[in-house]
N, C-alpha and C positions, 0 to 999 in steps of 0.2 A: 443299249443302242451303240452301235459301232460307228466310229468316224473314219474307218480305215479306207473308205473310198476317196477321202480328201487328199489331194496329191501334194499339197504345199505346206509342210510344217515350217514356220518361220521362228518357232520357239524351240529351245532345247532345255533339257533338264538342267537346273542350276545346282549349286552346291548342296541345297537342301531340297533334295527331291520333293379426204374431204377438202376443204380449202386449205391453202398452204398455211394460213394463220391459226387454224383450229387444231389443237392437239388431238392425236388419234387415241381413241379408247383402247386400252389393252385387251388382248384376247387371252383366254386361259390356255396354257400349255403345260405339258408335263416337263419335268426337268430335262429329260432326254430330248424332247422336241425343241425346247429353248436352246439347248446346246447345239443341236443340228442347225437351227435357224441362224444362230450367231456365226457358226463356222461357214455356212453358205454365204451369208452376207459379207464375211471377211474375204472370202475368195472373189466374190463379185465386185468388191470395191478395190481390188488390185488393178494396177496398170494393165490395160488390155493387150497383153502380148500373146504369143501362141500358147504358152502354158496356161494363162488365164482363160483363154477360149476353151482349151481342153477341160479345164476345171468346170467351166460353165456347163458343158455338156453333162458332166457327172452330177452337178448340182441339180440340173433340171430333172434328172431321172430319180433323184433321191428325196426331194422335198414334197412330192405330190400328196403325201398323207398328212401334212401339216394343216392346221386350220386354214380355210380358204383365203381369208384376208392376207395371211402370211405367205402361203404357197403361191397365190396368184402373183404377188409382187416379185417373189424370188424367181419363179419360172419365167415371168415376163421379161425381167432384166437378163436372165440367162439366155433366153431366146434372142434378145436384141444383140447380145454379145456373140452368140454363135452364128447368127444369120447376117450380121451387119458387116460393113466394109471395115476391115481392120485399121487401115490408115486413117479413115474418118473417125473411128472410135478413139484412136490414140490422140489425134489432134483435139477432139472434143474433151478428152480426159485432161490433157495438159491445160487447155484453155479454162477448164472448170476448176480443177483442184490446185493447179500450180499458180494460176494467175488471178484468182479471185479469193480474197481473204475470207469473205463470208462463207466460202465453200471449202475451207481448209479441213483436212482430215485430222489435224493435230489438235486434240481436245484442249490441252492446256492453253492454247493461244487465245481461246475465247475469253477466259477469265484473266489471264496474265498479260496478253499482248506481247509487245516487244519491251518488256521491263525486266528488272532484276528478279521479279517474282516468278518469271518463267523458269529460271533455273531451279528454284526450289520446288516448283510444281513438277518438273521433269524428274527430280530426285524422288518425289513421293510416288510417282508412277513406278519408277525402278524398284523402290522398296516394296511396293505391292507385288510386283512380279516375283521378287525374291521370297517374299512371305508365302507365296503360293507354291514356290519351288521351281520356277521357270525363269528364263532370262531371254531378252531380245537378241536376235542374231541378225546378220546381214546389214549391220550398221543403221537399222531403223531406229527412230526415236520411240521411246516407250509409250508416248501418248497418242500414237497413230491409231485411229479408230479400228482399222483392220486388225492390228496386232492385239488391241484390247479385246476385240470380239473373239479372236482366236484363243486368247487366254481364257475368256469366259467359257468357250466351248470345251476346253481341255481341263478346266479346274472342276473339282467336286468338293463336297463337304464344306469345311471352313474356307477353303480356297474359293469356292463358288460364291460364298458370302462376301469375301473380300473384294472380288471382282465386281459383284453386284453393287457393293457400296461405291466402288470407283466409278462405275457407269452412272449411278444415281447422283453422285457429287458433280458430275459434268453433264447432267441432263439438260441444262440450259444451252450449252454449246451444241449438243446433239440436235436440240430443237431448232436453234438458229440455222444449223446446217440443213436440216430438213426443209425449212421454209425457203432458204436461199436456193436449194436445188429445185424445189417446186417452182419457184419464180423463174428460174432459168429454163424450165422445161427439160431438165436433164433426166436421161433415163436412169441415172444412178440414184435418183430420189427413191426409187422403189426399194433398194436395199436398206436405206436409212429408215424408210417408213416401216419396213418389215421388222427392223430392230426396235423401233418405237412401240410397235404392237406387242413386243415381248417385255417391255419395261413397265414399272408401276405408273399410275396416272400422274400427270403433271399437276403439281399443286399451285396455289395462287402465288406463293413466293417465287417459285421458279418462273412462272409466267411473267412476273414483274421484271425479273432479271433478263428474260428473253427480250421483252419490250425495250429495255434499256440498251441491250447489246445491239438490237436491230437499229435503234435510233442513233446511238452514239459510237458503237464499235468498242473494241477492247482498249485497254490502256495503250498508249503509243510512245512511251519513253524509250527511245532507241538506245540500246546498250550493246557492248561487245559480248557476243555469245560464242566466240570462236573456241573457247575452252571446253564447251559442252559437246558431248558426242553428237555427231550429225551436223553441227553448225560449222560453216566454213568448209564443208566437203560436199561432194556431189550427192550425199545421202540426206542432206538436211532440207528443211522446208525452204522454198524459194530458190533452190539450187539452180533451177533453169531460168535465169533472168532476173533474180532478185525478188524482194517482197513487194507485192503490189498494194495499191490503196485499198481502203475498206470499201469494196464495191460488191 
């Protein structure tokens, strides 16, 4: 299965080469189809600029053979991006992902919040990238869901297992994100739902963590994070207007 149609590599080779509250039941996919679904979702979760719209056109034409629950979500979002008003989409994207903590695309935030543990979590993500043989470019933080999904699409063998474990470890955050986007009526919920359909079932322990996060939010000990890549720069979370409340 070729990913050559996908126009936006954000990784480069490193030195070592239903209702919103109910989890979605996974669907069977081949490894190639899972990788395709993850790359498509990565592209569709990008900020909707002209390049993202061009990518959405290509995603729409490439995912039709995937299992219907996955294909319908990806093609539906791709169509919303290609046919929608770009200015309105951009405003909605910022209002959703930049201004609502429940909808953050930075996975380590759900478990670590604004605490010292966030730095350690980001380092673990970076180490996973290096173990697979890739590294993040463009100043993006390594826990950004779009980047992790791209890594999942490009990794194989032991690398695919490493990234799969990374996604599983942050399954609670992905589930909180899915529920929050569904509650907001956001079109981007379709991409997160498509990803959830490719992951293992949510177990009872994860559901307990999801319920706790929904009710209480992540830890909120504010600390200085300016020394970490992406913090204190235009590339970091909350760069446009600061970090909002848990809403």
